VOTORLO-32187 format. One line per field, with one value per residue (C-alpha): residue in three letters; x, y negated, z negated. Coordinates in pm, 1 decimal. Example, Ala and Ser with C-alpha at 12.3 -4.5 7.8 and 13.67 -1.06 7.14 Angstrom:
2
type	(ALA;SER)
x	(1230.0;1367.0)
y	(450.0;106.0)
z	(-780.0;-714.0)
***
This chain:
223
type	(MET;ASN;PRO;LYS;GLU;LYS;ALA;ALA;THR;GLN;GLU;VAL;VAL;ILE;SER;ALA;GLY;GLN;VAL;GLU;LEU;GLN;GLY;LEU;LEU;ARG;ALA;PRO;ASP;ALA;PRO;THR;GLY;ILE;VAL;LEU;PHE;ALA;HIS;GLY;SER;GLY;SER;SER;ARG;PHE;SER;PRO;ARG;ASN;THR;TYR;VAL;ALA;GLU;VAL;LEU;ARG;SER;ALA;GLY;ILE;THR;THR;LEU;LEU;PHE;ASP;LEU;LEU;THR;ALA;ALA;GLU;GLU;ARG;ILE;ASP;ALA;GLY;THR;ALA;GLU;LEU;ARG;PHE;ASP;ILE;PRO;LEU;LEU;THR;GLU;ARG;LEU;MET;ALA;ALA;THR;ARG;TRP;THR;LEU;GLU;GLN;PRO;GLU;LEU;CYS;GLU;LEU;PRO;ILE;GLY;TYR;PHE;GLY;SER;SER;THR;GLY;ALA;ALA;ALA;ALA;LEU;ALA;ALA;ALA;ALA;GLN;VAL;PRO;GLU;VAL;ALA;ALA;VAL;VAL;SER;ARG;GLY;GLY;ARG;PRO;ASP;LEU;ALA;GLY;PRO;ALA;LEU;ALA;GLN;VAL;ARG;ALA;ALA;THR;LEU;LEU;ILE;VAL;GLY;GLY;ASN;ASP;HIS;GLN;VAL;LEU;ALA;LEU;ASN;ARG;ASP;VAL;LEU;LYS;ARG;LEU;PRO;GLY;GLU;SER;ARG;LEU;GLU;VAL;VAL;PRO;GLY;ALA;THR;HIS;LEU;PHE;ALA;GLU;PRO;GLY;THR;LEU;GLU;GLU;VAL;ALA;ARG;LEU;ALA;ALA;ALA;TRP;PHE;ALA;GLY;HIS;LEU;LYS;SER;LEU;ARG;ARG)
x	(-6583.8;-6861.4;-7179.4;-7297.8;-7595.8;-7803.0;-7918.8;-8004.8;-7791.9;-7911.6;-7726.4;-7963.9;-7959.7;-8143.9;-8246.7;-8187.3;-8267.5;-8004.4;-7783.4;-7797.5;-7670.1;-7535.2;-7659.4;-7651.8;-7977.3;-7956.6;-8259.4;-8283.0;-8573.4;-8900.5;-8758.5;-8928.5;-8802.6;-8548.6;-8261.2;-8106.5;-7744.3;-7623.0;-7244.9;-7005.3;-6718.8;-6530.4;-6705.1;-6925.7;-7158.4;-6850.3;-6770.4;-6632.9;-6782.1;-7129.0;-7100.4;-7036.8;-7326.7;-7551.3;-7456.9;-7555.9;-7887.0;-7962.4;-7889.5;-8166.0;-8406.9;-8371.4;-8317.0;-8037.1;-7970.7;-7618.7;-7583.3;-7355.5;-7469.8;-7236.3;-7162.1;-6812.0;-6747.0;-6868.9;-6650.2;-6345.3;-6436.4;-6501.2;-6171.3;-5994.0;-6222.3;-6422.1;-6708.0;-6981.4;-6961.0;-7073.7;-7350.2;-7628.0;-7918.0;-7765.3;-7705.6;-8056.1;-8214.9;-8015.5;-8133.3;-8492.2;-8456.9;-8343.3;-8641.5;-8880.8;-8719.6;-8772.5;-9139.3;-9186.5;-9058.9;-9341.3;-9125.3;-9011.4;-9295.3;-9467.5;-9155.2;-9105.4;-8812.4;-8507.7;-8199.8;-7843.8;-7623.9;-7251.9;-7062.6;-7226.1;-7460.6;-7627.2;-7730.6;-7878.3;-8061.4;-8225.5;-8304.1;-8468.1;-8654.5;-8800.6;-8963.4;-9051.7;-9320.1;-9259.2;-8923.7;-8976.9;-8625.8;-8282.6;-7944.5;-7643.4;-7289.0;-7023.4;-7251.1;-7276.6;-7652.8;-7600.6;-7553.0;-7921.7;-7993.9;-8358.5;-8478.6;-8402.3;-8715.4;-8928.0;-8787.3;-9048.1;-8859.8;-8715.7;-8349.8;-8045.3;-7718.7;-7408.4;-7079.7;-6737.2;-6643.2;-6310.6;-6464.7;-6496.2;-6598.9;-6857.4;-6988.1;-7050.8;-7233.5;-7451.5;-7541.1;-7666.5;-7864.3;-8028.6;-8192.3;-8331.5;-8497.3;-8872.0;-8944.0;-8812.1;-8433.4;-8134.6;-7758.6;-7533.9;-7166.1;-6928.6;-6643.6;-6291.1;-6404.8;-6278.3;-6456.1;-6420.9;-6481.4;-6157.7;-6082.9;-6141.8;-6504.6;-6637.8;-6786.4;-6948.3;-7111.2;-7236.3;-7390.8;-7551.3;-7704.9;-7827.9;-7983.2;-8166.3;-8293.1;-8424.0;-8571.8;-8764.8;-8896.2;-8938.9;-9233.2;-9571.7;-9662.1;-9734.5;-10024.6)
y	(-6770.7;-6525.0;-6665.9;-6508.7;-6282.3;-6007.6;-5762.7;-5394.3;-5196.4;-4886.1;-4672.7;-4573.5;-4347.0;-4460.2;-4213.0;-4342.0;-4076.4;-3803.5;-3986.9;-4116.1;-4461.0;-4556.6;-4873.4;-5084.3;-5236.1;-5504.4;-5680.1;-5978.0;-6017.7;-6116.4;-6140.0;-6366.1;-6182.9;-5935.7;-5992.1;-5708.8;-5760.4;-5663.0;-5682.0;-5764.0;-5601.4;-5336.0;-5417.8;-5225.1;-5257.7;-5353.3;-5661.8;-5914.9;-6209.3;-6060.0;-5940.8;-6296.6;-6435.4;-6161.6;-6261.7;-6620.3;-6507.1;-6297.1;-6595.1;-6767.3;-6481.4;-6274.5;-5897.7;-5786.0;-5468.5;-5421.1;-5102.2;-4940.9;-4978.7;-4694.1;-4360.0;-4278.7;-4067.5;-4347.0;-4597.0;-4381.9;-4375.7;-4749.0;-4824.0;-4682.0;-4794.6;-5094.8;-4974.0;-4913.6;-5256.7;-5399.7;-5142.6;-5388.7;-5145.5;-4895.2;-5156.8;-5293.8;-4952.0;-4895.8;-5228.7;-5147.5;-4810.7;-4992.8;-5225.2;-4930.9;-4781.7;-5112.1;-5124.5;-4770.5;-4855.1;-4944.5;-5196.8;-5369.0;-5346.9;-5667.9;-5882.3;-6117.2;-5994.6;-6180.3;-6074.9;-6201.7;-6112.6;-6163.0;-6144.5;-5874.8;-5798.0;-6133.2;-6009.8;-5697.0;-5911.1;-6125.5;-5829.7;-5649.7;-5961.8;-5987.1;-5645.7;-5658.4;-5916.2;-5876.5;-6054.1;-6414.5;-6557.8;-6487.4;-6638.1;-6585.6;-6639.5;-6682.0;-6471.5;-6363.9;-6414.8;-6445.3;-6067.6;-6026.0;-6117.0;-6132.5;-6051.5;-6410.8;-6529.4;-6307.6;-6420.9;-6589.3;-6571.4;-6900.8;-6882.8;-7061.2;-7040.2;-7117.1;-7162.3;-7291.6;-7623.7;-7481.2;-7163.8;-7336.8;-7054.5;-6912.3;-7262.2;-7317.7;-6985.1;-7069.6;-7411.6;-7239.1;-6984.0;-7260.9;-7388.0;-7040.5;-6967.0;-7036.1;-7059.3;-7278.3;-7286.3;-7492.6;-7495.6;-7584.3;-7648.9;-7609.4;-7858.7;-7716.4;-7353.1;-7086.0;-6763.2;-6582.9;-6889.3;-6817.7;-7184.7;-7310.8;-7395.3;-7288.2;-6953.9;-7124.0;-7363.9;-7071.0;-6912.6;-7241.0;-7296.3;-6936.8;-6943.0;-7266.3;-7131.9;-6808.1;-6982.4;-7207.7;-6931.9;-6620.2;-6751.0;-6593.9;-6226.4;-6045.4;-5845.1)
z	(-7881.1;-7955.3;-8109.7;-8431.8;-8382.0;-8531.8;-8268.4;-8270.5;-8022.7;-7842.0;-7588.9;-7308.7;-7005.1;-6692.2;-6423.8;-6071.0;-5815.9;-5840.0;-6089.9;-6445.2;-6538.5;-6879.9;-7045.2;-7359.0;-7479.9;-7745.2;-7889.2;-8125.2;-8362.7;-8187.6;-7832.7;-7579.2;-7269.9;-7136.1;-6893.1;-6690.7;-6585.0;-6236.9;-6261.8;-5983.6;-5801.3;-5994.2;-6321.7;-6565.6;-6863.7;-7066.0;-6856.4;-7108.8;-6920.7;-6900.2;-7260.0;-7370.2;-7166.2;-7307.2;-7662.2;-7591.4;-7441.1;-7748.6;-7971.1;-7769.1;-7847.5;-7529.9;-7515.5;-7283.3;-7085.9;-6952.7;-6750.6;-6495.3;-6136.5;-6038.4;-6203.7;-6329.6;-6019.7;-5791.2;-5977.1;-5901.6;-5532.6;-5527.2;-5701.5;-5397.0;-5116.3;-5254.7;-5035.3;-5292.1;-5453.1;-5117.9;-5066.9;-5147.6;-5075.1;-5319.3;-5588.4;-5536.5;-5580.8;-5898.6;-6040.2;-5946.0;-6122.0;-6435.6;-6401.2;-6375.1;-6682.9;-6866.2;-6769.3;-6904.6;-7254.4;-7496.4;-7682.8;-7360.9;-7110.6;-7224.1;-7205.0;-6908.2;-6698.8;-6571.6;-6375.2;-6423.4;-6126.9;-6071.5;-5741.5;-5523.6;-5813.4;-5743.7;-5399.0;-5557.1;-5812.5;-5545.1;-5319.3;-5612.1;-5724.3;-5374.7;-5429.8;-5801.0;-5883.8;-6258.5;-6226.1;-6332.2;-6309.2;-6161.1;-6247.8;-6020.6;-6156.8;-5890.1;-5675.6;-5315.9;-5276.9;-4901.7;-4892.4;-4981.9;-4618.6;-4506.8;-4860.1;-4961.4;-4782.6;-5010.4;-5344.7;-5562.5;-5892.6;-6017.5;-5915.9;-6058.9;-5865.5;-6075.1;-5888.3;-5983.6;-5831.0;-5713.8;-5570.1;-5234.7;-5001.3;-5241.2;-5310.4;-4939.3;-4913.7;-5214.4;-5074.1;-4760.8;-4964.5;-5166.4;-4845.9;-4772.4;-5104.9;-5084.0;-5456.9;-5736.5;-5713.5;-5821.0;-5770.5;-6065.0;-5995.2;-6290.9;-6240.0;-6240.9;-6242.0;-6007.2;-5913.4;-6248.1;-6468.0;-6654.2;-6721.5;-7079.0;-7145.7;-6806.0;-6907.9;-7205.6;-6960.4;-6751.9;-7060.8;-7166.3;-6824.1;-6801.3;-7148.9;-7072.9;-6739.6;-6884.8;-7189.1;-6955.3;-6728.5;-6944.2;-7138.7;-7082.8;-7121.8;-6797.0;-6936.0)
***
């Protein structure tokens, strides 16, 4: 299932206000851009689905940063209450902190930036993109972009919404969001897929669509 790749791996620590977030930075040779992953409910930098998508992106020449939106202590709280995974302002600020960290790294600061968001992480990705002009593209996988609220009207990054054909409620929400995005945007429906894209071949289709979207929009240097 995993594509073959050669990529340097670096464990990183990202300061976000009073907390530090753990991350994994992996870079192929001569990258053309970088994608930051905002994972979904109850997930982490080790999410197997996001890890697979990241591998496909790196095979397309894109650096990836998978990091924890919540600390270990916050994860324990959220496991019992599920409250933090829906705290979109908090998740957005964490993603913006990771973006600032990226822009401060000499080897990364010239790379065009993209966001890949899953579930509630998709809302954070769009809310952050609305405030960070350096973000060129966003991909949402089975996301809840509707939770970004009024920020949707400020999103200028090219946005791809990917939803499973059998994820009916989320599909309806994404169709509504598509009408509210002012910039370039598209909805891709993966036939036969449910919310987690666990059906054979569906996650591969997500990765293919995401890689093509980022390859088409993470092109020119910002500076």
